[in-house]
PDB file of N, CA, C, O and CB in Angstrom:
ATOM      1  N   UNK A   1       0.849  -1.191   0.000  1.00  0.00           N
ATOM      2  CA  UNK A   1       0.000   0.000   0.000  1.00  0.00           C
ATOM      3  C   UNK A   1       0.886   1.243   0.000  1.00  0.00           C
ATOM      4  O   UNK A   1       1.888   1.316   0.712  1.00  0.00           O
ATOM      5  CB  UNK A   1      -0.962   0.004   1.230  1.00  0.00           C
ATOM      6  N   UNK A   2       0.495   2.200  -0.805  1.00  0.00           N
ATOM      7  CA  UNK A   2       1.191   3.482  -0.870  1.00  0.00           C
ATOM      8  C   UNK A   2       0.433   4.499  -0.035  1.00  0.00           C
ATOM      9  O   UNK A   2      -0.797   4.506  -0.024  1.00  0.00           O
ATOM     10  CB  UNK A   2       1.333   3.969  -2.336  1.00  0.00           C
ATOM     11  N   UNK A   3       1.161   5.356   0.661  1.00  0.00           N
ATOM     12  CA  UNK A   3       0.567   6.497   1.358  1.00  0.00           C
ATOM     13  C   UNK A   3       1.234   7.749   0.825  1.00  0.00           C
ATOM     14  O   UNK A   3       2.455   7.894   0.888  1.00  0.00           O
ATOM     15  CB  UNK A   3       0.731   6.381   2.920  1.00  0.00           C
ATOM     16  N   UNK A   4       0.418   8.653   0.300  1.00  0.00           N
ATOM     17  CA  UNK A   4       0.943   9.889  -0.286  1.00  0.00           C
ATOM     18  C   UNK A   4       0.304  11.090   0.398  1.00  0.00           C
ATOM     19  O   UNK A   4      -0.885  11.074   0.714  1.00  0.00           O
ATOM     20  CB  UNK A   4       0.684   9.932  -1.816  1.00  0.00           C
ATOM     21  N   UNK A   5       1.091  12.119   0.621  1.00  0.00           N
ATOM     22  CA  UNK A   5       0.600  13.398   1.156  1.00  0.00           C
ATOM     23  C   UNK A   5       0.195  14.255  -0.042  1.00  0.00           C
ATOM     24  O   UNK A   5       1.038  14.671  -0.836  1.00  0.00           O
ATOM     25  CB  UNK A   5       1.700  14.130   2.051  1.00  0.00           C
ATOM     26  N   UNK A   6      -1.090  14.507  -0.157  1.00  0.00           N
ATOM     27  CA  UNK A   6      -1.642  15.204  -1.319  1.00  0.00           C
ATOM     28  C   UNK A   6      -2.242  16.528  -0.873  1.00  0.00           C
ATOM     29  O   UNK A   6      -3.086  16.555   0.022  1.00  0.00           O
ATOM     30  CB  UNK A   6      -2.708  14.336  -2.038  1.00  0.00           C
ATOM     31  N   UNK A   7      -1.818  17.621  -1.485  1.00  0.00           N
ATOM     32  CA  UNK A   7      -2.305  18.957  -1.129  1.00  0.00           C
ATOM     33  C   UNK A   7      -3.539  19.331  -1.941  1.00  0.00           C
ATOM     34  O   UNK A   7      -3.738  18.851  -3.057  1.00  0.00           O
ATOM     35  CB  UNK A   7      -1.205  20.000  -1.343  1.00  0.00           C
ATOM     36  N   UNK A   8      -4.357  20.195  -1.358  1.00  0.00           N
ATOM     37  CA  UNK A   8      -5.430  20.834  -2.106  1.00  0.00           C
ATOM     38  C   UNK A   8      -6.759  20.113  -2.103  1.00  0.00           C
ATOM     39  O   UNK A   8      -7.718  20.607  -2.697  1.00  0.00           O
ATOM     40  CB  UNK A   8      -5.008  21.006  -3.477  1.00  0.00           C
ATOM     41  N   UNK A   9      -6.853  18.962  -1.457  1.00  0.00           N
ATOM     42  CA  UNK A   9      -8.142  18.269  -1.402  1.00  0.00           C
ATOM     43  C   UNK A   9      -9.018  18.921  -0.335  1.00  0.00           C
ATOM     44  O   UNK A   9      -8.617  19.037   0.823  1.00  0.00           O
ATOM     45  CB  UNK A   9      -7.949  16.750  -1.104  1.00  0.00           C
ATOM     46  N   UNK A  10     -10.219  19.347  -0.736  1.00  0.00           N
ATOM     47  CA  UNK A  10     -11.099  20.037   0.205  1.00  0.00           C
ATOM     48  C   UNK A  10     -12.491  19.430   0.297  1.00  0.00           C
ATOM     49  O   UNK A  10     -13.269  19.802   1.175  1.00  0.00           O
ATOM     50  CB  UNK A  10     -11.217  21.472  -0.181  1.00  0.00           C
ATOM     51  N   UNK A  11     -12.817  18.491  -0.607  1.00  0.00           N
ATOM     52  CA  UNK A  11     -14.184  17.960  -0.619  1.00  0.00           C
ATOM     53  C   UNK A  11     -14.221  16.585  -1.277  1.00  0.00           C
ATOM     54  O   UNK A  11     -13.210  16.077  -1.763  1.00  0.00           O
ATOM     55  CB  UNK A  11     -15.135  18.927  -1.355  1.00  0.00           C
ATOM     56  N   UNK A  12     -15.402  16.006  -1.278  1.00  0.00           N
ATOM     57  CA  UNK A  12     -15.588  14.706  -1.902  1.00  0.00           C
ATOM     58  C   UNK A  12     -15.281  14.730  -3.388  1.00  0.00           C
ATOM     59  O   UNK A  12     -14.808  13.739  -3.946  1.00  0.00           O
ATOM     60  CB  UNK A  12     -16.994  14.227  -1.683  1.00  0.00           C
ATOM     61  N   UNK A  13     -15.547  15.851  -4.025  1.00  0.00           N
ATOM     62  CA  UNK A  13     -15.240  15.972  -5.446  1.00  0.00           C
ATOM     63  C   UNK A  13     -13.745  15.872  -5.709  1.00  0.00           C
ATOM     64  O   UNK A  13     -13.316  15.322  -6.723  1.00  0.00           O
ATOM     65  CB  UNK A  13     -15.773  17.287  -5.988  1.00  0.00           C
ATOM     66  N   UNK A  14     -12.959  16.407  -4.787  1.00  0.00           N
ATOM     67  CA  UNK A  14     -11.498  16.306  -4.908  1.00  0.00           C
ATOM     68  C   UNK A  14     -11.055  14.853  -4.789  1.00  0.00           C
ATOM     69  O   UNK A  14     -10.199  14.386  -5.541  1.00  0.00           O
ATOM     70  CB  UNK A  14     -10.797  17.166  -3.831  1.00  0.00           C
ATOM     71  N   UNK A  15     -11.650  14.147  -3.833  1.00  0.00           N
ATOM     72  CA  UNK A  15     -11.320  12.733  -3.661  1.00  0.00           C
ATOM     73  C   UNK A  15     -11.694  11.962  -4.922  1.00  0.00           C
ATOM     74  O   UNK A  15     -10.940  11.096  -5.367  1.00  0.00           O
ATOM     75  CB  UNK A  15     -12.048  12.142  -2.425  1.00  0.00           C
ATOM     76  N   UNK A  16     -12.841  12.267  -5.493  1.00  0.00           N
ATOM     77  CA  UNK A  16     -13.261  11.594  -6.726  1.00  0.00           C
ATOM     78  C   UNK A  16     -12.284  11.876  -7.862  1.00  0.00           C
ATOM     79  O   UNK A  16     -11.975  10.977  -8.644  1.00  0.00           O
ATOM     80  CB  UNK A  16     -14.675  12.039  -7.126  1.00  0.00           C
ATOM     81  N   UNK A  17     -11.798  13.104  -7.963  1.00  0.00           N
ATOM     82  CA  UNK A  17     -10.853  13.458  -9.020  1.00  0.00           C
ATOM     83  C   UNK A  17      -9.539  12.691  -8.854  1.00  0.00           C
ATOM     84  O   UNK A  17      -8.972  12.204  -9.832  1.00  0.00           O
ATOM     85  CB  UNK A  17     -10.588  14.974  -9.017  1.00  0.00           C
ATOM     86  N   UNK A  18      -9.061  12.587  -7.616  1.00  0.00           N
ATOM     87  CA  UNK A  18      -7.833  11.843  -7.346  1.00  0.00           C
ATOM     88  C   UNK A  18      -8.048  10.361  -7.668  1.00  0.00           C
ATOM     89  O   UNK A  18      -7.186   9.719  -8.269  1.00  0.00           O
ATOM     90  CB  UNK A  18      -7.392  12.025  -5.865  1.00  0.00           C
ATOM     91  N   UNK A  19      -9.189   9.833  -7.269  1.00  0.00           N
ATOM     92  CA  UNK A  19      -9.500   8.426  -7.539  1.00  0.00           C
ATOM     93  C   UNK A  19      -9.538   8.158  -9.039  1.00  0.00           C
ATOM     94  O   UNK A  19      -8.953   7.184  -9.514  1.00  0.00           O
ATOM     95  CB  UNK A  19     -10.843   8.037  -6.899  1.00  0.00           C
ATOM     96  N   UNK A  20     -10.224   9.016  -9.783  1.00  0.00           N
ATOM     97  CA  UNK A  20     -10.308   8.844 -11.241  1.00  0.00           C
ATOM     98  C   UNK A  20      -8.932   8.924 -11.884  1.00  0.00           C
ATOM     99  O   UNK A  20      -8.632   8.164 -12.806  1.00  0.00           O
ATOM    100  CB  UNK A  20     -11.232   9.904 -11.856  1.00  0.00           C
ATOM    101  N   UNK A  21      -8.095   9.835 -11.408  1.00  0.00           N
ATOM    102  CA  UNK A  21      -6.761   9.999 -11.988  1.00  0.00           C
ATOM    103  C   UNK A  21      -5.950   8.712 -11.860  1.00  0.00           C
ATOM    104  O   UNK A  21      -5.266   8.310 -12.801  1.00  0.00           O
ATOM    105  CB  UNK A  21      -6.020  11.161 -11.309  1.00  0.00           C
ATOM    106  N   UNK A  22      -6.027   8.073 -10.706  1.00  0.00           N
ATOM    107  CA  UNK A  22      -5.281   6.827 -10.482  1.00  0.00           C
ATOM    108  C   UNK A  22      -5.909   5.687 -11.274  1.00  0.00           C
ATOM    109  O   UNK A  22      -5.201   4.881 -11.880  1.00  0.00           O
ATOM    110  CB  UNK A  22      -5.243   6.473  -8.975  1.00  0.00           C
ATOM    111  N   UNK A  23      -7.239   5.620 -11.269  1.00  0.00           N
ATOM    112  CA  UNK A  23      -7.909   4.495 -11.906  1.00  0.00           C
ATOM    113  C   UNK A  23      -7.864   4.532 -13.428  1.00  0.00           C
ATOM    114  O   UNK A  23      -8.208   3.540 -14.070  1.00  0.00           O
ATOM    115  CB  UNK A  23      -9.325   4.445 -11.459  1.00  0.00           C
ATOM    116  N   UNK A  24      -7.450   5.648 -14.020  1.00  0.00           N
ATOM    117  CA  UNK A  24      -7.228   5.691 -15.461  1.00  0.00           C
ATOM    118  C   UNK A  24      -6.110   4.717 -15.830  1.00  0.00           C
ATOM    119  O   UNK A  24      -6.205   4.008 -16.831  1.00  0.00           O
ATOM    120  CB  UNK A  24      -6.880   7.133 -15.925  1.00  0.00           C
ATOM    121  N   UNK A  25      -5.054   4.686 -15.019  1.00  0.00           N
ATOM    122  CA  UNK A  25      -3.910   3.820 -15.285  1.00  0.00           C
ATOM    123  C   UNK A  25      -4.048   2.448 -14.629  1.00  0.00           C
ATOM    124  O   UNK A  25      -3.469   1.475 -15.112  1.00  0.00           O
ATOM    125  CB  UNK A  25      -2.643   4.486 -14.805  1.00  0.00           C
ATOM    126  N   UNK A  26      -4.798   2.355 -13.548  1.00  0.00           N
ATOM    127  CA  UNK A  26      -5.009   1.088 -12.838  1.00  0.00           C
ATOM    128  C   UNK A  26      -6.472   1.016 -12.408  1.00  0.00           C
ATOM    129  O   UNK A  26      -6.816   1.427 -11.300  1.00  0.00           O
ATOM    130  CB  UNK A  26      -4.052   0.961 -11.596  1.00  0.00           C
ATOM    131  N   UNK A  27      -7.342   0.486 -13.293  1.00  0.00           N
ATOM    132  CA  UNK A  27      -8.776   0.460 -12.994  1.00  0.00           C
ATOM    133  C   UNK A  27      -9.133  -0.308 -11.723  1.00  0.00           C
ATOM    134  O   UNK A  27     -10.197  -0.072 -11.150  1.00  0.00           O
ATOM    135  CB  UNK A  27      -9.513  -0.139 -14.147  1.00  0.00           C
ATOM    136  N   UNK A  28      -8.281  -1.211 -11.272  1.00  0.00           N
ATOM    137  CA  UNK A  28      -8.555  -1.998 -10.074  1.00  0.00           C
ATOM    138  C   UNK A  28      -8.050  -1.333  -8.791  1.00  0.00           C
ATOM    139  O   UNK A  28      -8.229  -1.879  -7.703  1.00  0.00           O
ATOM    140  CB  UNK A  28      -7.932  -3.362 -10.212  1.00  0.00           C
ATOM    141  N   UNK A  29      -7.429  -0.172  -8.909  1.00  0.00           N
ATOM    142  CA  UNK A  29      -6.846   0.506  -7.743  1.00  0.00           C
ATOM    143  C   UNK A  29      -7.921   0.837  -6.718  1.00  0.00           C
ATOM    144  O   UNK A  29      -9.045   1.201  -7.065  1.00  0.00           O
ATOM    145  CB  UNK A  29      -6.115   1.791  -8.171  1.00  0.00           C
ATOM    146  N   UNK A  30      -7.550   0.702  -5.446  1.00  0.00           N
ATOM    147  CA  UNK A  30      -8.408   1.111  -4.344  1.00  0.00           C
ATOM    148  C   UNK A  30      -7.795   2.359  -3.735  1.00  0.00           C
ATOM    149  O   UNK A  30      -6.615   2.380  -3.383  1.00  0.00           O
ATOM    150  CB  UNK A  30      -8.571  -0.029  -3.278  1.00  0.00           C
ATOM    151  N   UNK A  31      -8.609   3.397  -3.616  1.00  0.00           N
ATOM    152  CA  UNK A  31      -8.132   4.700  -3.155  1.00  0.00           C
ATOM    153  C   UNK A  31      -8.926   5.111  -1.913  1.00  0.00           C
ATOM    154  O   UNK A  31     -10.157   5.116  -1.928  1.00  0.00           O
ATOM    155  CB  UNK A  31      -8.265   5.777  -4.282  1.00  0.00           C
ATOM    156  N   UNK A  32      -8.216   5.453  -0.849  1.00  0.00           N
ATOM    157  CA  UNK A  32      -8.833   5.981   0.363  1.00  0.00           C
ATOM    158  C   UNK A  32      -8.139   7.292   0.682  1.00  0.00           C
ATOM    159  O   UNK A  32      -6.913   7.352   0.762  1.00  0.00           O
ATOM    160  CB  UNK A  32      -8.730   4.968   1.564  1.00  0.00           C
ATOM    161  N   UNK A  33      -8.922   8.332   0.861  1.00  0.00           N
ATOM    162  CA  UNK A  33      -8.353   9.646   1.136  1.00  0.00           C
ATOM    163  C   UNK A  33      -8.954  10.222   2.416  1.00  0.00           C
ATOM    164  O   UNK A  33     -10.139  10.047   2.699  1.00  0.00           O
ATOM    165  CB  UNK A  33      -8.592  10.602  -0.052  1.00  0.00           C
ATOM    166  N   UNK A  34      -8.121  10.904   3.172  1.00  0.00           N
ATOM    167  CA  UNK A  34      -8.553  11.579   4.393  1.00  0.00           C
ATOM    168  C   UNK A  34      -8.329  13.075   4.208  1.00  0.00           C
ATOM    169  O   UNK A  34      -7.190  13.536   4.128  1.00  0.00           O
ATOM    170  CB  UNK A  34      -7.782  11.041   5.651  1.00  0.00           C
ATOM    171  N   UNK A  35      -9.427  13.829   4.140  1.00  0.00           N
ATOM    172  CA  UNK A  35      -9.312  15.273   3.905  1.00  0.00           C
ATOM    173  C   UNK A  35      -8.578  15.985   5.031  1.00  0.00           C
ATOM    174  O   UNK A  35      -7.808  16.912   4.778  1.00  0.00           O
ATOM    175  CB  UNK A  35     -10.689  15.884   3.732  1.00  0.00           C
ATOM    176  N   UNK A  36      -8.805  15.568   6.263  1.00  0.00           N
ATOM    177  CA  UNK A  36      -8.192  16.251   7.402  1.00  0.00           C
ATOM    178  C   UNK A  36      -6.675  16.146   7.379  1.00  0.00           C
ATOM    179  O   UNK A  36      -5.981  17.136   7.611  1.00  0.00           O
ATOM    180  CB  UNK A  36      -8.724  15.680   8.703  1.00  0.00           C
ATOM    181  N   UNK A  37      -6.158  14.964   7.102  1.00  0.00           N
ATOM    182  CA  UNK A  37      -4.698  14.770   7.107  1.00  0.00           C
ATOM    183  C   UNK A  37      -4.074  14.968   5.735  1.00  0.00           C
ATOM    184  O   UNK A  37      -2.853  15.062   5.608  1.00  0.00           O
ATOM    185  CB  UNK A  37      -4.361  13.385   7.613  1.00  0.00           C
ATOM    186  N   UNK A  38      -4.934  15.031   4.689  1.00  0.00           N
ATOM    187  CA  UNK A  38      -4.456  15.153   3.304  1.00  0.00           C
ATOM    188  C   UNK A  38      -3.617  13.940   2.885  1.00  0.00           C
ATOM    189  O   UNK A  38      -2.714  14.060   2.057  1.00  0.00           O
ATOM    190  CB  UNK A  38      -3.630  16.438   3.141  1.00  0.00           C
ATOM    191  N   UNK A  39      -3.924  12.769   3.466  1.00  0.00           N
ATOM    192  CA  UNK A  39      -3.223  11.534   3.133  1.00  0.00           C
ATOM    193  C   UNK A  39      -4.113  10.689   2.227  1.00  0.00           C
ATOM    194  O   UNK A  39      -5.301  10.505   2.495  1.00  0.00           O
ATOM    195  CB  UNK A  39      -2.831  10.746   4.420  1.00  0.00           C
ATOM    196  N   UNK A  40      -3.517  10.179   1.150  1.00  0.00           N
ATOM    197  CA  UNK A  40      -4.197   9.255   0.249  1.00  0.00           C
ATOM    198  C   UNK A  40      -3.490   7.912   0.342  1.00  0.00           C
ATOM    199  O   UNK A  40      -2.280   7.820   0.138  1.00  0.00           O
ATOM    200  CB  UNK A  40      -4.210   9.792  -1.226  1.00  0.00           C
ATOM    201  N   UNK A  41      -4.255   6.872   0.652  1.00  0.00           N
ATOM    202  CA  UNK A  41      -3.733   5.516   0.691  1.00  0.00           C
ATOM    203  C   UNK A  41      -4.204   4.788  -0.553  1.00  0.00           C
ATOM    204  O   UNK A  41      -5.388   4.806  -0.888  1.00  0.00           O
ATOM    205  CB  UNK A  41      -4.182   4.771   1.980  1.00  0.00           C
ATOM    206  N   UNK A  42      -3.258   4.144  -1.238  1.00  0.00           N
ATOM    207  CA  UNK A  42      -3.560   3.467  -2.489  1.00  0.00           C
ATOM    208  C   UNK A  42      -3.161   2.002  -2.427  1.00  0.00           C
ATOM    209  O   UNK A  42      -2.091   1.657  -1.928  1.00  0.00           O
ATOM    210  CB  UNK A  42      -2.856   4.155  -3.648  1.00  0.00           C
ATOM    211  N   UNK A  43      -4.029   1.154  -2.938  1.00  0.00           N
ATOM    212  CA  UNK A  43      -3.673  -0.229  -3.239  1.00  0.00           C
ATOM    213  C   UNK A  43      -3.685  -0.289  -4.760  1.00  0.00           C
ATOM    214  O   UNK A  43      -4.749  -0.280  -5.377  1.00  0.00           O
ATOM    215  CB  UNK A  43      -4.678  -1.299  -2.567  1.00  0.00           C
ATOM    216  N   UNK A  44      -2.496  -0.351  -5.365  1.00  0.00           N
ATOM    217  CA  UNK A  44      -2.375  -0.232  -6.809  1.00  0.00           C
ATOM    218  C   UNK A  44      -1.135  -0.953  -7.312  1.00  0.00           C
ATOM    219  O   UNK A  44      -0.200  -1.223  -6.558  1.00  0.00           O
ATOM    220  CB  UNK A  44      -2.335   1.234  -7.220  1.00  0.00           C
ATOM    221  N   UNK A  45      -1.149  -1.256  -8.592  1.00  0.00           N
ATOM    222  CA  UNK A  45       0.032  -1.843  -9.229  1.00  0.00           C
ATOM    223  C   UNK A  45       1.022  -0.756  -9.652  1.00  0.00           C
ATOM    224  O   UNK A  45       2.144  -1.059 -10.059  1.00  0.00           O
ATOM    225  CB  UNK A  45      -0.381  -2.688 -10.449  1.00  0.00           C
ATOM    226  N   UNK A  46       0.608   0.496  -9.557  1.00  0.00           N
ATOM    227  CA  UNK A  46       1.461   1.611  -9.964  1.00  0.00           C
ATOM    228  C   UNK A  46       2.578   1.850  -8.951  1.00  0.00           C
ATOM    229  O   UNK A  46       2.428   1.564  -7.763  1.00  0.00           O
ATOM    230  CB  UNK A  46       0.627   2.885 -10.136  1.00  0.00           C
ATOM    231  N   UNK A  47       3.688   2.373  -9.437  1.00  0.00           N
ATOM    232  CA  UNK A  47       4.757   2.785  -8.520  1.00  0.00           C
ATOM    233  C   UNK A  47       4.342   4.094  -7.849  1.00  0.00           C
ATOM    234  O   UNK A  47       3.414   4.771  -8.291  1.00  0.00           O
ATOM    235  CB  UNK A  47       6.126   2.952  -9.278  1.00  0.00           C
ATOM    236  N   UNK A  48       5.044   4.429  -6.781  1.00  0.00           N
ATOM    237  CA  UNK A  48       4.765   5.699  -6.096  1.00  0.00           C
ATOM    238  C   UNK A  48       4.955   6.873  -7.051  1.00  0.00           C
ATOM    239  O   UNK A  48       4.172   7.822  -7.040  1.00  0.00           O
ATOM    240  CB  UNK A  48       5.679   5.865  -4.857  1.00  0.00           C
ATOM    241  N   UNK A  49       6.002   6.805  -7.880  1.00  0.00           N
ATOM    242  CA  UNK A  49       6.270   7.897  -8.822  1.00  0.00           C
ATOM    243  C   UNK A  49       5.153   8.022  -9.853  1.00  0.00           C
ATOM    244  O   UNK A  49       4.732   9.131 -10.181  1.00  0.00           O
ATOM    245  CB  UNK A  49       7.613   7.674  -9.530  1.00  0.00           C
ATOM    246  N   UNK A  50       4.672   6.892 -10.362  1.00  0.00           N
ATOM    247  CA  UNK A  50       3.591   6.927 -11.353  1.00  0.00           C
ATOM    248  C   UNK A  50       2.308   7.488 -10.741  1.00  0.00           C
ATOM    249  O   UNK A  50       1.657   8.348 -11.334  1.00  0.00           O
ATOM    250  CB  UNK A  50       3.336   5.518 -11.920  1.00  0.00           C
ATOM    251  N   UNK A  51       1.950   7.003  -9.564  1.00  0.00           N
ATOM    252  CA  UNK A  51       0.736   7.475  -8.901  1.00  0.00           C
ATOM    253  C   UNK A  51       0.848   8.961  -8.576  1.00  0.00           C
ATOM    254  O   UNK A  51      -0.101   9.717  -8.782  1.00  0.00           O
ATOM    255  CB  UNK A  51       0.470   6.667  -7.618  1.00  0.00           C
ATOM    256  N   UNK A  52       2.003   9.379  -8.069  1.00  0.00           N
ATOM    257  CA  UNK A  52       2.217  10.792  -7.732  1.00  0.00           C
ATOM    258  C   UNK A  52       2.055  11.680  -8.957  1.00  0.00           C
ATOM    259  O   UNK A  52       1.441  12.744  -8.879  1.00  0.00           O
ATOM    260  CB  UNK A  52       3.610  10.994  -7.122  1.00  0.00           C
ATOM    261  N   UNK A  53       2.606  11.245 -10.090  1.00  0.00           N
ATOM    262  CA  UNK A  53       2.519  12.046 -11.310  1.00  0.00           C
ATOM    263  C   UNK A  53       1.071  12.167 -11.780  1.00  0.00           C
ATOM    264  O   UNK A  53       0.637  13.248 -12.176  1.00  0.00           O
ATOM    265  CB  UNK A  53       3.386  11.431 -12.419  1.00  0.00           C
ATOM    266  N   UNK A  54       0.330  11.077 -11.740  1.00  0.00           N
ATOM    267  CA  UNK A  54      -1.075  11.109 -12.164  1.00  0.00           C
ATOM    268  C   UNK A  54      -1.889  12.053 -11.280  1.00  0.00           C
ATOM    269  O   UNK A  54      -2.705  12.826 -11.780  1.00  0.00           O
ATOM    270  CB  UNK A  54      -1.683   9.692 -12.125  1.00  0.00           C
ATOM    271  N   UNK A  55      -1.669  11.989  -9.978  1.00  0.00           N
ATOM    272  CA  UNK A  55      -2.410  12.842  -9.042  1.00  0.00           C
ATOM    273  C   UNK A  55      -2.004  14.312  -9.229  1.00  0.00           C
ATOM    274  O   UNK A  55      -2.855  15.202  -9.217  1.00  0.00           O
ATOM    275  CB  UNK A  55      -2.156  12.392  -7.573  1.00  0.00           C
ATOM    276  N   UNK A  56      -0.709  14.556  -9.401  1.00  0.00           N
ATOM    277  CA  UNK A  56      -0.237  15.922  -9.650  1.00  0.00           C
ATOM    278  C   UNK A  56      -0.828  16.478 -10.943  1.00  0.00           C
ATOM    279  O   UNK A  56      -1.255  17.631 -10.993  1.00  0.00           O
ATOM    280  CB  UNK A  56       1.300  15.956  -9.715  1.00  0.00           C
ATOM    281  N   UNK A  57      -0.850  15.644 -11.997  1.00  0.00           N
ATOM    282  CA  UNK A  57      -1.412  16.064 -13.279  1.00  0.00           C
ATOM    283  C   UNK A  57      -2.904  16.407 -13.153  1.00  0.00           C
ATOM    284  O   UNK A  57      -3.425  17.218 -13.919  1.00  0.00           O
ATOM    285  CB  UNK A  57      -1.212  14.960 -14.327  1.00  0.00           C
ATOM    286  N   UNK A  58      -3.583  15.786 -12.182  1.00  0.00           N
ATOM    287  CA  UNK A  58      -5.005  16.065 -11.960  1.00  0.00           C
ATOM    288  C   UNK A  58      -5.205  17.364 -11.168  1.00  0.00           C
ATOM    289  O   UNK A  58      -6.340  17.788 -10.948  1.00  0.00           O
ATOM    290  CB  UNK A  58      -5.666  14.890 -11.218  1.00  0.00           C
ATOM    291  N   UNK A  59      -4.108  17.990 -10.742  1.00  0.00           N
ATOM    292  CA  UNK A  59      -4.212  19.283 -10.070  1.00  0.00           C
ATOM    293  C   UNK A  59      -4.029  19.236  -8.562  1.00  0.00           C
ATOM    294  O   UNK A  59      -4.329  20.206  -7.866  1.00  0.00           O
ATOM    295  CB  UNK A  59      -5.523  19.880 -10.369  1.00  0.00           C
ATOM    296  N   UNK A  60      -3.541  18.117  -8.059  1.00  0.00           N
ATOM    297  CA  UNK A  60      -3.349  17.965  -6.608  1.00  0.00           C
ATOM    298  C   UNK A  60      -1.893  17.609  -6.334  1.00  0.00           C
ATOM    299  O   UNK A  60      -1.512  16.446  -6.462  1.00  0.00           O
ATOM    300  CB  UNK A  60      -4.303  16.870  -6.021  1.00  0.00           C
ATOM    301  N   UNK A  61      -1.079  18.582  -5.964  1.00  0.00           N
ATOM    302  CA  UNK A  61       0.356  18.343  -5.750  1.00  0.00           C
ATOM    303  C   UNK A  61       0.604  17.298  -4.667  1.00  0.00           C
ATOM    304  O   UNK A  61      -0.052  17.284  -3.625  1.00  0.00           O
ATOM    305  CB  UNK A  61       1.058  19.647  -5.375  1.00  0.00           C
ATOM    306  N   UNK A  62       1.569  16.426  -4.945  1.00  0.00           N
ATOM    307  CA  UNK A  62       1.969  15.398  -3.995  1.00  0.00           C
ATOM    308  C   UNK A  62       3.280  15.822  -3.363  1.00  0.00           C
ATOM    309  O   UNK A  62       4.238  16.131  -4.071  1.00  0.00           O
ATOM    310  CB  UNK A  62       2.101  14.007  -4.681  1.00  0.00           C
ATOM    311  N   UNK A  63       3.335  15.840  -2.025  1.00  0.00           N
ATOM    312  CA  UNK A  63       4.553  16.203  -1.309  1.00  0.00           C
ATOM    313  C   UNK A  63       5.531  15.035  -1.377  1.00  0.00           C
ATOM    314  O   UNK A  63       5.134  13.872  -1.310  1.00  0.00           O
ATOM    315  CB  UNK A  63       4.243  16.584   0.169  1.00  0.00           C
ATOM    316  N   UNK A  64       6.800  15.357  -1.509  1.00  0.00           N
ATOM    317  CA  UNK A  64       7.801  14.291  -1.581  1.00  0.00           C
ATOM    318  C   UNK A  64       8.226  13.853  -0.196  1.00  0.00           C
ATOM    319  O   UNK A  64       9.064  12.962  -0.060  1.00  0.00           O
ATOM    320  CB  UNK A  64       9.019  14.748  -2.379  1.00  0.00           C
TER     321      UNK A  64
END
């Protein structure tokens, strides 16, 4: 499981956007996001770098 610190998520729509961004490359990915901590937990075949890039491209910067 990957845990990423993702900035800018403020609502359920943001979580949906992050989920869609990851699931474009891995349709079976499971995404759990916590708005309060800004942490996204992923169960995916993607590497951390791949997932981070997809989420960043969707408009939500990932902290390194």
